[in-house]
C-alpha positions as CSV (number, residue, x, y, z in Angstrom):
1,M,8.7,61.3,1.1
2,Q,7.9,57.6,1.6
3,S,5.7,56.2,-1.2
4,I,2.4,54.5,-0.4
5,S,1.4,51.2,-2.1
6,T,-2.0,50.9,-3.3
7,Q,-1.7,47.1,-3.6
8,E,-3.8,45.1,-0.9
9,P,-1.8,42.8,1.1
10,D,-2.4,39.0,0.6
11,V,-4.1,38.0,3.8
12,N,-5.3,34.6,2.6
13,P,-2.2,33.1,1.0
14,T,-3.2,30.0,-1.3
15,S,0.3,28.4,-1.5
16,P,-0.2,24.7,-0.3
17,T,1.4,23.3,2.8
18,T,3.9,20.7,1.7
19,A,5.5,18.0,3.8
20,A,9.2,18.5,4.4
21,P,11.4,15.8,2.8
22,V,11.9,12.9,5.3
23,R,15.3,11.4,5.8
24,P,15.0,7.7,6.2
25,K,16.1,6.4,9.6
26,H,17.1,2.7,9.6
27,K,16.9,2.2,13.4
28,G,14.1,2.8,15.8
29,S,10.4,3.3,15.5
30,A,8.1,6.4,15.6
31,Q,5.5,6.8,18.4
32,L,2.2,7.3,16.5
33,F,-0.1,7.4,19.6
34,Q,-0.2,8.7,23.1
35,N,-2.5,6.0,24.3
36,P,-0.3,3.0,25.0
37,V,-3.0,0.4,23.8
38,L,-3.5,2.1,20.5
39,E,0.3,2.4,20.2
40,R,0.8,-1.3,20.9
41,L,-2.0,-2.2,18.4
42,S,-0.4,-0.2,15.6
43,H,2.4,-2.8,15.5
44,T,2.2,-6.4,14.2
45,H,4.1,-9.4,13.1
46,I,3.8,-9.8,9.3
47,A,2.8,-13.4,9.6
48,L,-0.6,-12.4,10.9
49,P,-2.0,-10.2,8.2
50,V,-0.3,-12.4,5.5
51,G,-2.0,-15.4,7.0
52,I,-5.2,-13.9,7.4
53,F,-5.5,-12.8,3.8
54,A,-4.0,-16.2,2.5
55,V,-6.5,-18.2,4.5
56,T,-9.4,-15.8,3.2
57,G,-8.2,-16.6,-0.4
58,I,-8.0,-20.3,0.1
59,L,-11.4,-20.6,1.9
60,S,-12.9,-18.5,-0.7
61,M,-11.8,-20.7,-3.6
62,Y,-12.7,-23.9,-1.7
63,Y,-16.2,-22.6,-1.0
64,G,-16.7,-21.5,-4.5
65,L,-15.6,-24.8,-5.9
66,T,-17.5,-27.0,-3.4
67,R,-20.7,-25.3,-3.7
68,G,-20.6,-25.1,-7.5
69,F,-20.3,-21.4,-7.9
70,M,-17.5,-22.1,-10.3
71,T,-15.4,-24.8,-11.9
72,G,-12.1,-25.6,-13.6
73,L,-11.0,-22.9,-16.0
74,G,-13.5,-20.7,-14.8
75,A,-12.2,-20.6,-11.4
76,L,-8.7,-20.0,-12.7
77,G,-9.8,-17.2,-14.9
78,L,-11.7,-15.5,-12.0
79,F,-8.7,-16.0,-9.8
80,L,-6.2,-14.4,-12.3
81,T,-8.6,-11.5,-12.9
82,G,-8.8,-10.9,-9.1
83,L,-5.1,-11.0,-8.8
84,L,-4.7,-8.5,-11.7
85,A,-7.3,-6.2,-10.1
86,F,-5.3,-6.2,-6.9
87,T,-2.0,-5.0,-8.6
88,F,-4.0,-2.2,-9.9
89,V,-5.6,-1.3,-6.7
90,E,-2.4,-1.5,-4.9
91,Y,-0.9,0.9,-7.4
92,L,-3.9,3.5,-7.0
93,V,-3.9,3.3,-3.4
94,H,-0.2,3.8,-2.9
95,R,-0.1,6.6,-5.4
96,Y,-3.2,8.6,-4.7
97,V,-4.0,7.7,-0.9
98,Y,-0.7,6.8,0.7
99,H,1.0,9.7,-1.1
100,I,-1.8,12.3,-0.9
101,P,-0.5,15.8,-1.0
102,A,0.0,17.2,2.4
103,T,-1.8,20.6,1.7
104,T,-3.5,20.8,5.1
105,P,-2.3,19.9,8.5
106,G,-5.1,17.2,8.7
107,R,-3.9,15.7,5.3
108,A,-0.3,15.9,6.5
109,K,-1.2,13.9,9.8
110,F,-3.2,11.3,7.8
111,Q,-0.4,10.9,5.3
112,Y,2.3,10.4,7.9
113,T,0.1,8.0,9.9
114,M,-0.9,5.9,7.0
115,H,2.5,5.9,5.1
116,G,4.8,8.7,6.0
117,V,6.0,6.9,9.0
118,H,7.0,4.0,6.9
119,H,9.1,6.4,4.6
120,E,10.7,7.8,7.8
121,Y,11.4,4.2,9.4
122,P,11.5,1.9,6.3
123,K,13.3,-0.9,8.4
124,D,10.7,-0.9,11.1
125,K,9.4,-4.5,10.7
126,T,6.4,-4.2,12.9
127,R,4.8,-1.5,10.8
128,L,4.9,-3.0,7.4
129,A,1.3,-4.1,7.4
130,M,-1.9,-3.4,9.1
131,P,-2.8,-4.7,12.5
132,P,-4.7,-8.1,12.8
133,I,-7.9,-6.3,14.0
134,I,-7.9,-3.9,11.0
135,T,-6.8,-6.9,8.7
136,V,-9.9,-8.9,9.7
137,F,-12.2,-5.9,9.1
138,V,-10.7,-5.2,5.6
139,A,-11.0,-8.9,4.7
140,S,-14.7,-9.0,5.8
141,L,-15.4,-5.7,4.0
142,L,-13.9,-7.0,0.8
143,F,-16.0,-10.1,1.0
144,F,-19.2,-8.2,1.3
145,I,-18.1,-5.8,-1.5
146,F,-17.2,-8.6,-3.8
147,R,-20.5,-10.6,-3.0
148,F,-22.7,-7.7,-3.6
149,S,-20.9,-6.6,-6.6
150,F,-20.1,-9.8,-8.5
151,G,-22.6,-12.4,-7.0
152,S,-21.4,-15.9,-7.5
153,Y,-18.3,-14.8,-9.3
154,A,-17.1,-13.2,-6.0
155,F,-15.5,-16.3,-4.6
156,G,-13.0,-16.7,-7.4
157,L,-12.3,-13.0,-7.7
158,L,-11.9,-12.6,-3.9
159,S,-9.5,-15.6,-3.9
160,G,-7.2,-14.0,-6.4
161,F,-7.6,-10.5,-4.8
162,T,-6.7,-11.5,-1.3
163,F,-3.9,-13.8,-2.4
164,G,-2.5,-10.9,-4.2
165,Y,-2.8,-8.8,-1.0
166,A,-1.0,-11.4,0.8
167,M,1.7,-11.7,-1.8
168,Y,2.2,-8.0,-1.7
169,L,2.6,-8.0,2.1
170,F,5.1,-10.8,2.0
171,V,7.1,-9.1,-0.9
172,H,7.0,-5.7,0.9
173,Y,8.3,-7.3,4.1
174,A,11.1,-9.2,2.3
175,I,12.2,-6.0,0.5
176,H,12.7,-4.1,3.8
177,A,13.9,-7.1,6.1
178,Y,16.3,-9.0,3.9
179,A,19.3,-8.1,1.5
180,P,18.5,-8.2,-2.2
181,P,19.0,-11.7,-3.8
182,K,21.6,-12.1,-6.6
183,N,19.0,-13.4,-9.1
184,F,16.1,-12.0,-11.2
185,L,14.0,-11.3,-7.8
186,K,16.4,-8.4,-7.3
187,V,14.2,-6.3,-9.6
188,W,11.6,-6.0,-6.8
189,W,14.3,-4.7,-4.3
190,T,15.9,-2.3,-6.8
191,H,12.3,-0.9,-8.0
192,H,11.2,-0.2,-4.5
193,S,14.4,1.2,-3.3
194,Q,14.2,3.8,-6.0
195,H,10.9,4.9,-4.5
196,H,12.2,5.1,-0.9
197,Y,15.7,6.7,-1.7
198,R,15.5,8.5,-4.8
199,Q,12.3,9.4,-6.5
200,D,9.2,9.0,-4.3
201,E,7.0,10.5,-6.9
202,V,7.3,7.3,-9.1
203,A,7.8,3.5,-8.7
204,F,4.4,2.9,-6.9
205,G,4.1,-0.7,-7.7
206,V,5.5,-3.1,-4.9
207,S,4.3,-6.6,-5.9
208,S,4.4,-5.9,-9.5
209,T,5.9,-3.1,-11.8
210,L,3.1,-3.6,-14.4
211,W,1.2,-0.5,-13.9
212,D,4.3,1.7,-13.4
213,H,5.1,0.6,-17.1
214,I,1.7,1.0,-18.5
215,I,1.0,4.4,-16.7
216,G,4.4,5.9,-17.1
217,T,5.7,6.1,-13.4
218,M,8.8,3.9,-13.9
219,P,11.8,5.5,-12.3
220,S,14.4,7.2,-14.4
221,K,17.7,5.5,-14.8
222,K,19.5,8.7,-13.6
223,A,18.0,10.9,-10.9
224,E,17.0,14.6,-11.9
């Protein structure tokens, strides 16, 4: 006689949807949008966003100094504070936004569009930064956030923050576009390569390894 199980079937499994590991492709580019205009706008030359953030930083510092909102060492201190703040924000965004767990189809699509496509096509030079339209929007948004939050200190802080953003974009582009140099700068290439090719759950700093050291997400010397 066939036994009858009294256990109810699990009709609502709770196991999360996880993204399959992506094998990096060193040629080609992914198509993110069916609309040809949106698809074209998703590509950009790195000089445009780097230039936009660099100019924003220069103008912010110039305006703050010439209008008397800051002077001398105070301006330098605000600049360095803004720069340090950017490295921390860079770490947090990379770790918790760009690598958000793909527990739902919506999250999986968001993660791939924002960052997963970069892991699949790490050598695609046209997708190493936001398009100019979004870059201008982000730079403007940062100005209003800093101005509202920090008052007259905003100009020095914003200068350091946006300079850090420009530096991050340039460093990230150089890592993916050029061979590693034979000097101390090679540490950037090595650190980011660990994230792409061995341990994507660590090494979230790009322009700096500072927060990986502090928070404990430095890559191990030997892969598990």
